[in-house]
C-alpha angles and dihedrals in degrees: 000000000000116000091014103090124075107202137190118195119202131003124277117171090200088063099037099097090048090052093046089057095046091046095050114136122209146145108210094271098061139353138197127204119242094254124152108263092218096052123083121220111284141119095309101034135045118176110195136173123190131186113207110256096009101135135163132181127221133179118237134188104242124174088334097312137096111248126184119213129182115215136190096242125244099226130207114302114248095180106077112127116147135171145197135183118233110229118200088344096305118100122245122225116287112267123255127169089243099055097090097249094098109112098173138003132186130163128188128195109207107208094184096055102025100238140125120218127191127195116196132177112194130188115238121210091343086272116136115250096019109110139154113217119206130196117182127181123184137184139183099208117246093197099047107038094198096057136087130167139195123198118190126185119196120194122184113215120198096356146052129217150102126327124195115206124186121195121186153163109226122203097174093098134127138184102267105133098112120062096208092057095048093103088058130088111274109163102107101157126081141161094041114186125180134188143150130233098193140355090278103037134069138164142204130196135183147150136236112249104239108011089046096219112169113225127187137179133184125192132197117197122187140169101233101175137018093023164111105156139178116241130201128177123243115205126176132157092265103019136058127180149114132270107216119194113192135170110238122202124210106271099000117113123236111203125199118185121197120193121189135192124196128189134162134199089257090070118104129229095027128106097207132005094224093051090047094051092049094045089048096047093047092053097042116116122241120276098275090052093050092045091052096052088042093055089047093054090049091052090055089055097046091052087059096043099040111156119171112198120153128230132009095327088059091053094052090043090057088050090053092046087050095053093042091055092046091058098036113026131146086280089067089064086072094052136078095232135125129213109292107216095222096036120232091304105096149346102271113131087011090271091290132161118241128156095299089116084076086072098035110046096058088064093041091047089068100042109019108023095161088062091051089052092051092051090049086054091055087062092043092055088053096048093099086054088051091052094050090051091053092048090051088052094050094256138116130233124018126332108188119207122253088224117031131183135158107338101019102254121136108282099177109126117242091219131035133191125243103208092195094059099022088228125134110227136190112270113215097170090114085080089075093106088160085092087083090060091052090056092049087047093053092048092053097044088047093056093043091053099043102031087229096157090160088069093047093051094050125024095003094057092046092056094045095049095047091048092049088048088056095051089048093054091045095054117086124193118246109200092197092059096031083226143107120248136198111209139191101025136130119230128212089275090078094187091088109061095155146346123285114275094002114119095203107088123231139053131248126248102358101199093222093047095048097045094049090047091054090048089051091050091051093047091049091055092047089047089057088051091049096049119101107258094250096048088045091056093043095049097044089047089048093051095036092237114161133187090261091058091047089051090054092049088053094050095047092047088060099040110041110134118251111185123218134191135174092005094303138090111272115233087225135339108296100016094121089057093060120102122263117246121232093239094179091055095048092049090047091050101042109013100208109051101169090118094050089152093067092042094052093043088050086058092049090254132110136217089235090084094056143062093245126125129201094213142343111314112153087023088061086079090064088053096052102041134045113237089259092051092046092050092050092048092052091044086052086056095048099258132110115235110197134167096261092052091050093047092050092047089049093050092044097058096033086070094046105048126097098196094227088161131063088228096061098070087045092058094039091051092050093047095044090050094051087050087053095239124162093222093064092094099063089056089049089050092050089055095046089052095040098103105018091055094031091229092176088066111252098344097108088063087066096052136314120269100250097185092055092047092050092042090058092056091049086047087069096034099049109358098063095033097043086226118183127174108210140118090027094295142097101239118197133195106172131199130204117242108174093206093055101032094138128045143122140199141174125238142187115230130177100322095333108114101187119031115160120216120185138173112205136151095349096309134105115224126198115192124194110187119230089246094068118094105215136040125247126228112222123191124197130158093354091303120116125206131183110213114199128206109284091022139104123216123206140200125188109228 
């Protein structure tokens, strides 16, 4: 299908790790990077398999101190399948893409069907005209989350002879996919055992060192065409497999199918991972049967995630949808996992959960709300840990961690390495307490979009009130300002973790933090009013919240301090007093200055001295809130937010942002589009290209940027349409972006499974299929239309 295939022609070892990340296959339960099965881990190749939520922690020696880190574990590699030709009875070396015999290489990622296909031409014996052609197709099954398969077709061209094929499960793996972590402990697997049950089936089981998760894989390898073949078991302490020896005839394909099952002790409804894996792989159909059911599962997903955007932008958006669904699929709804910032595609950020759900859930809410709810439940289950963290910090309520993993404790490292200077530096990013506001925001928006009041009245309300309580306890009254202040935090910018020449970390009155805290307090109060009286009484009694505390929340929500300077909103108190940076000089000296923090530290300087931002901070407010909402919020805080003030603020920070995060261009594109600025598209393009062109300079190879990918989908879904789901209506406030003037998508909304939205020829079309049971109310430009089943409502734009 045109626009549904992502292809790479030729073999380039310098690009291999990037391509492995972008050709990852997964199903929401586990994912495997698109590594070559015949190539071991090394500078060019990094096979990695990751199960959602499978973490382990290890101690490392860092700069003379013991540091504990928790990682998403690289599990045993199920891919290995290597081959060699026997020449005159003696075997030639095992083939690798780097041995000089590769004549041609092409790989194609089929987004529609969820498969990766490789085409290789390999020179045999160095003789002209003698080749081995290899076609290899793999899948990670979207229907059965525990199954993967690899089909390899070998065809001798210009010769006949003997081929050795070795299929294996390899447990001798480490977490070594991120260069800057190389000095840290990375061997997470222990107690490896291997075995075989018949000539075609082997197994491997192991445990994680600290978390004691049991992991088991079983593999079945068969010759299904062109045989027969002799099979011999291969058993080593950390490796199990089969050696196949087969005669190949010129022009006749030899087909080898490898089917794998993967289970862990976290899985429900099993007695033992090894028994489950063996039973599953024994019962698995052949490759054509697996492929058929896999394709069918993907088609069901694509129907629910339909997004029709023409041109190259549409191609990239399909790739983004593909990787989002491979990380967070309906299978995820059955798991206790959060949103890994880098997907299940690599080891950057150690597989931790940050605030990226802020950019992911708005999309999922309108397509896969059951997944959104599961991701919120991940936060709810860790609410007690967040309350303990707040108590330890001398606060009340819930203080969610900036980086979360298995149990919800703070996983942010205390030191980080600047690869430019080689120095280990203090890491104060754990002061980004605004992550709690992101959790509250996601709860509220999920309930708005789905109408799931049962969730709001139960788990949602509990989280909202505990997060509000934290902000209340963090706010201190300043009599000179007659306002409340929140001190010593780090905002989304991240470059500023303190004031120049002041030892204590953190800044005061980060505008984003304070405004979102005020929003949380207001929503918590609104929630208490929405609760049924018995539930309200029960919850306030459970949390020991009295009327006096509610009055304090109300007071703070109206009087949190928002600093201003030079006619714009200040990023934080004192931002306007910092020095201006000579941007032109730094660009001339370094070229790419996205990681300005590393550049400055390498010069023995610090971004704390300058008006520079890594990414959108104040402007995040324009991403979270519609213009009307933002105006109302500032009015609540006693300030007027008019169009001139917002435009001035946007211009001010646009010229002072280095875009050191893939999320930055996304937010800027969104904000500029809503402000109807012609330069919005260049930021949208930057985000679209972020991973496919690796604009951050090598980071995509360590894992895709899931928040940015999901954010681009939501940019079309909500950013361009101004879509809001409140007051029992779909509300639209479209903006015209000439480069994306025609597009369409489908969404799921409050019991409606298939609502169509399309922009075409200057009109907005809302389609409700005849199969739906109830009408939908749509509002645009002050006009309300009720669209009944089988009808299409239209709004001229």
